[in-house]
C-alpha positions as CSV (number, residue, x, y, z in Angstrom):
1,M,-18.4,4.2,-12.4
2,T,-14.7,3.4,-12.8
3,N,-12.2,6.0,-11.4
4,S,-8.5,6.2,-12.0
5,M,-6.1,6.8,-9.1
6,T,-4.0,9.1,-11.3
7,A,-5.1,12.7,-11.3
8,F,-3.9,16.3,-10.7
9,A,-5.6,19.5,-9.6
10,S,-4.4,23.0,-8.7
11,R,-6.0,26.1,-7.4
12,T,-5.0,29.6,-6.4
13,G,-6.7,32.2,-4.2
14,N,-6.2,35.2,-1.9
15,H,-7.7,37.0,1.0
16,G,-6.5,40.5,1.6
17,A,-2.7,40.5,1.5
18,T,-2.5,36.7,1.9
19,S,-2.4,34.6,-1.3
20,W,-2.1,30.8,-1.7
21,S,-1.7,28.0,-4.2
22,W,-2.9,24.4,-3.9
23,E,-1.5,21.4,-5.7
24,M,-3.0,17.9,-5.4
25,R,-1.5,14.8,-7.1
26,G,-2.7,11.2,-7.1
27,V,-0.9,8.0,-8.2
28,N,-1.4,4.3,-7.7
29,A,-1.3,2.7,-4.3
30,R,-2.6,-0.5,-2.7
31,G,-4.6,1.5,-0.2
32,L,-5.3,5.2,0.6
33,D,-2.1,7.1,1.5
34,L,-2.6,10.8,2.2
35,R,0.5,13.0,2.3
36,I,-0.5,16.6,3.3
37,R,2.0,19.4,3.6
38,M,0.7,22.6,5.3
39,P,2.8,25.8,5.8
40,E,3.0,27.8,9.0
41,G,-0.1,29.8,9.4
42,A,-2.5,27.2,8.1
43,D,-3.3,25.6,11.4
44,G,-6.5,23.6,11.5
45,I,-6.7,23.1,7.7
46,E,-5.2,19.6,7.5
47,P,-7.8,17.8,9.6
48,V,-10.6,19.3,7.6
49,L,-8.9,18.4,4.3
50,R,-8.0,14.8,5.5
51,T,-11.6,14.2,6.5
52,A,-12.9,15.5,3.2
53,L,-10.5,13.3,1.2
54,T,-11.3,10.1,3.1
55,K,-15.0,10.6,2.3
56,V,-14.5,10.6,-1.5
57,L,-11.4,8.5,-2.1
58,A,-10.9,4.8,-1.5
59,R,-7.4,4.1,-2.9
60,G,-4.4,6.1,-4.2
61,N,-1.3,7.8,-3.0
62,V,-2.5,11.4,-2.8
63,T,-0.1,14.4,-2.1
64,V,-1.5,17.8,-1.2
65,N,0.7,20.9,-1.0
66,L,-0.4,24.3,0.2
67,R,1.8,27.4,-0.2
68,L,1.0,30.7,1.6
69,Q,2.4,34.1,0.8
70,R,1.8,37.4,2.6
71,E,2.7,40.6,0.9
72,N,3.5,43.9,2.7
73,A,0.9,46.5,1.7
74,A,2.4,49.8,0.4
75,G,2.0,52.7,2.9
76,D,1.0,50.4,5.7
77,V,2.9,52.6,8.2
78,T,1.6,54.8,11.0
79,V,3.2,57.4,13.3
80,D,2.8,57.0,17.1
81,A,1.9,60.6,18.0
82,A,2.6,60.2,21.7
83,Q,6.0,58.7,21.0
84,L,6.7,61.5,18.5
85,D,5.8,64.2,21.0
86,G,8.0,62.6,23.7
87,M,10.9,62.4,21.2
88,L,10.6,66.0,20.1
89,K,10.5,67.2,23.8
90,A,13.6,65.2,24.5
91,L,15.4,66.7,21.5
92,D,14.4,70.2,22.6
93,M,15.7,69.5,26.1
94,V,19.0,68.3,24.6
95,Q,19.3,71.4,22.5
96,E,18.7,73.8,25.4
97,R,21.2,71.9,27.7
98,A,23.8,72.0,25.0
99,F,23.3,75.7,24.4
100,A,23.6,76.4,28.2
101,M,26.9,74.5,28.2
102,G,28.2,76.3,25.1
103,V,28.0,73.2,22.8
104,T,26.7,73.7,19.3
105,L,24.6,70.8,17.9
106,G,23.4,70.2,14.4
107,Q,19.6,70.4,13.9
108,P,18.0,67.0,13.5
109,T,16.1,66.3,10.3
110,A,12.6,64.8,10.1
111,A,14.2,61.6,8.9
112,D,16.4,61.5,12.1
113,V,13.3,61.9,14.2
114,L,11.3,59.2,12.3
115,N,14.2,56.8,12.6
116,Q,14.0,56.9,16.4
117,R,12.6,53.7,17.9
118,G,8.9,53.6,18.4
119,V,8.0,56.7,16.3
120,L,7.0,54.7,13.2
121,I,4.7,51.7,13.5
122,A,4.9,49.2,10.6
123,G,1.6,47.4,9.7
124,T,1.5,43.7,10.3
125,N,-0.8,42.9,7.3
126,D,-2.7,40.6,9.6
127,D,-5.9,39.8,7.8
128,G,-7.1,37.8,10.7
129,A,-6.1,34.1,11.1
130,E,-9.7,33.0,11.3
131,A,-10.7,34.8,8.1
132,V,-7.8,33.2,6.2
133,K,-8.6,29.8,7.6
134,A,-12.2,30.2,6.5
135,A,-11.2,31.2,3.0
136,L,-8.8,28.2,2.7
137,T,-11.5,25.9,4.0
138,D,-13.9,27.1,1.4
139,D,-11.3,26.4,-1.3
140,I,-11.1,22.7,-0.4
141,A,-14.4,21.7,-2.1
142,P,-13.6,23.2,-5.6
143,L,-10.1,21.8,-5.4
144,M,-11.4,18.3,-4.7
145,A,-14.1,18.7,-7.3
146,E,-11.4,19.3,-10.0
147,F,-9.3,16.4,-8.7
148,V,-12.3,13.9,-8.6
149,A,-13.4,15.0,-12.0
150,M,-10.0,14.2,-13.5
151,R,-10.1,10.8,-11.8
152,A,-13.5,10.1,-13.3
153,H,-12.4,11.3,-16.8
154,E,-9.3,9.0,-16.6
155,G,-11.4,6.2,-15.2
156,A,-13.8,6.4,-18.1
157,A,-10.9,6.0,-20.5
158,L,-9.6,3.0,-18.5
159,E,-13.1,1.4,-18.4
160,T,-13.2,1.6,-22.2
161,V,-9.8,0.0,-22.6
162,I,-10.5,-2.8,-20.0
163,A,-13.9,-3.5,-21.5
164,D,-12.3,-4.0,-24.9
165,Q,-9.7,-6.3,-23.4
166,L,-12.5,-8.3,-21.8
167,D,-14.1,-8.7,-25.2
168,Q,-10.8,-10.0,-26.6
169,I,-10.6,-12.5,-23.7
170,A,-14.2,-13.6,-24.3
171,A,-13.5,-14.1,-28.0
172,L,-10.3,-16.0,-27.3
173,T,-12.1,-18.2,-24.8
174,E,-14.7,-19.1,-27.4
175,A,-11.9,-19.9,-29.8
176,A,-10.2,-22.1,-27.2
177,A,-13.5,-24.0,-26.7
178,D,-13.7,-24.6,-30.5
179,A,-10.0,-25.6,-30.6
180,A,-10.6,-28.0,-27.7
181,K,-13.4,-29.7,-29.6
182,A,-11.3,-29.9,-32.8
183,R,-8.5,-31.6,-31.0
184,A,-10.8,-34.2,-29.4
185,P,-9.9,-37.0,-31.9
186,Q,-6.2,-36.4,-31.3
187,V,-6.8,-36.6,-27.5
188,R,-8.7,-39.9,-28.0
189,D,-5.9,-41.2,-30.1
190,N,-3.4,-40.2,-27.4
191,L,-5.4,-41.9,-24.7
192,K,-5.7,-45.1,-26.8
193,D,-1.9,-45.1,-27.4
194,A,-1.4,-44.6,-23.7
195,L,-3.8,-47.4,-22.9
196,R,-2.0,-49.7,-25.4
197,R,1.4,-49.0,-23.9
198,V,0.0,-49.6,-20.4
199,M,-1.6,-52.8,-21.3
200,E,1.5,-54.2,-22.9
201,D,3.2,-53.9,-19.5
202,A,0.2,-54.7,-17.4
203,A,0.8,-58.3,-16.7
204,D,1.5,-57.7,-13.1
205,M,-0.4,-54.5,-12.6
206,D,-3.7,-54.0,-10.8
207,M,-6.5,-53.1,-13.2
208,G,-7.8,-50.5,-10.7
209,R,-4.5,-48.7,-10.7
210,I,-4.5,-48.8,-14.6
211,A,-8.0,-47.2,-14.6
212,Q,-6.8,-44.6,-12.2
213,E,-3.8,-43.7,-14.3
214,L,-5.9,-43.4,-17.4
215,A,-8.4,-41.2,-15.6
216,I,-5.5,-38.9,-14.5
217,L,-4.4,-38.6,-18.1
218,A,-7.9,-37.8,-19.3
219,V,-8.2,-35.0,-16.6
220,K,-4.8,-33.6,-17.6
221,S,-6.0,-33.1,-21.2
222,D,-9.5,-31.8,-20.3
223,V,-9.7,-27.9,-20.5
224,T,-13.5,-27.7,-19.9
225,E,-13.1,-26.3,-16.4
226,E,-10.6,-23.7,-17.4
227,I,-12.8,-22.5,-20.3
228,D,-15.8,-22.3,-18.0
229,R,-13.9,-20.4,-15.4
230,L,-12.6,-17.9,-17.9
231,K,-16.1,-17.3,-19.1
232,A,-17.3,-16.8,-15.5
233,H,-14.4,-14.4,-14.8
234,V,-15.4,-12.3,-17.9
235,V,-18.9,-11.9,-16.6
236,A,-17.7,-11.0,-13.1
237,A,-15.2,-8.4,-14.4
238,R,-17.9,-6.8,-16.6
239,G,-20.2,-6.6,-13.6
240,L,-17.5,-4.9,-11.5
241,L,-16.7,-2.3,-14.3
242,G,-20.4,-1.3,-14.4
243,G,-20.7,-1.0,-10.6
244,E,-20.9,2.1,-8.5
245,K,-18.3,1.0,-5.9
246,P,-14.5,1.1,-6.3
247,A,-13.5,-2.2,-7.8
248,G,-9.8,-2.0,-8.4
249,R,-8.9,-4.6,-5.7
250,K,-11.4,-7.1,-7.0
251,L,-10.4,-6.6,-10.6
252,D,-6.8,-7.1,-9.7
253,F,-7.7,-10.4,-8.0
254,L,-9.7,-11.5,-11.1
255,A,-6.7,-10.6,-13.3
256,Q,-4.6,-13.1,-11.3
257,E,-7.3,-15.7,-11.7
258,F,-7.5,-15.1,-15.5
259,N,-3.8,-15.6,-15.7
260,R,-4.0,-18.8,-13.6
261,E,-6.6,-20.3,-16.0
262,A,-4.6,-19.3,-19.1
263,N,-1.5,-20.9,-17.7
264,T,-3.3,-24.1,-17.0
265,L,-4.9,-24.0,-20.5
266,C,-1.5,-23.8,-22.1
267,A,-0.2,-26.7,-19.9
268,K,-3.1,-28.9,-20.9
269,A,-3.3,-27.9,-24.6
270,Q,-1.5,-30.8,-26.2
271,A,-2.2,-29.1,-29.6
272,A,-0.5,-26.2,-31.3
273,P,-3.7,-24.2,-32.1
274,L,-4.9,-24.4,-28.5
275,T,-1.4,-23.5,-27.2
276,A,-1.4,-20.4,-29.5
277,I,-4.7,-19.3,-28.3
278,G,-3.6,-19.8,-24.7
279,L,-0.5,-17.6,-25.3
280,D,-2.7,-14.9,-26.9
281,L,-4.9,-15.0,-23.8
282,K,-1.9,-14.6,-21.5
283,A,-0.8,-11.5,-23.5
284,V,-4.2,-9.8,-23.4
285,I,-4.6,-10.6,-19.7
286,D,-1.2,-9.2,-18.9
287,Q,-2.1,-6.0,-20.8
288,M,-5.4,-5.8,-18.9
289,R,-3.7,-6.2,-15.5
290,E,-1.4,-3.3,-16.3
291,Q,-4.5,-1.1,-16.8
292,I,-6.3,-2.5,-13.8
293,Q,-3.4,-1.3,-11.6
294,N,-4.6,2.3,-12.2
295,V,-8.2,1.6,-11.2
296,E,-9.4,2.8,-7.8
């Protein structure tokens, strides 16, 4: 199965007055680079998430963001009866003292009493850190399932494109083999001309050296090895695409080898039709390598 390194997943949830939202994004990378941003109050979630990610991902730059929000529940306020009783007794004492001293005080309202420190107790909306942590931990699996599913979907599309490009490379390789056979008479004529020129100036030259130079010329025009390697690389790449393990690194290496053989083929062509095929090969290989950069 071919997976892409590019994917996105999001998820929202809540527990009591605490709500959250996840975002997970993946892009290309040479290795596995995890960037996890956790807010205050999500202690202990990152190690669990990191462990889960490393079990299912082999490559990619993956960023995970978690946002938490706690809302104040309406009416979540209580009255401290003991504090209220103490405050009322204190107010009564103040009123009696003022009356004894001939001082007139205004009557306090209920709001005045409630505004005194300690009378009202505001709720903390604390759902329990462990309960929230458990809920967030349970949310990791479905979030990752969505992310992995998108990687697989993108990977299937990539596999189709790369397989088609391999078919093009295979066809062009066969065309190169045919073009190499067709240019054989021209190559022989070129070697004969080279031999004739060498022999004209060979009065003082060693015959062994002459044979060596001619052999070098023959090798420089022979593209058999390049064609054989291209065919072998096509077989290897198809095998990697159909495998179960992540193959992005190996495919990238093969793409470099494909390009190397195509360059050598062009350098040895010595015939316009074979050169044209070599250039077409280079173009398809370059397109394939761009796609391979996305493969895990």
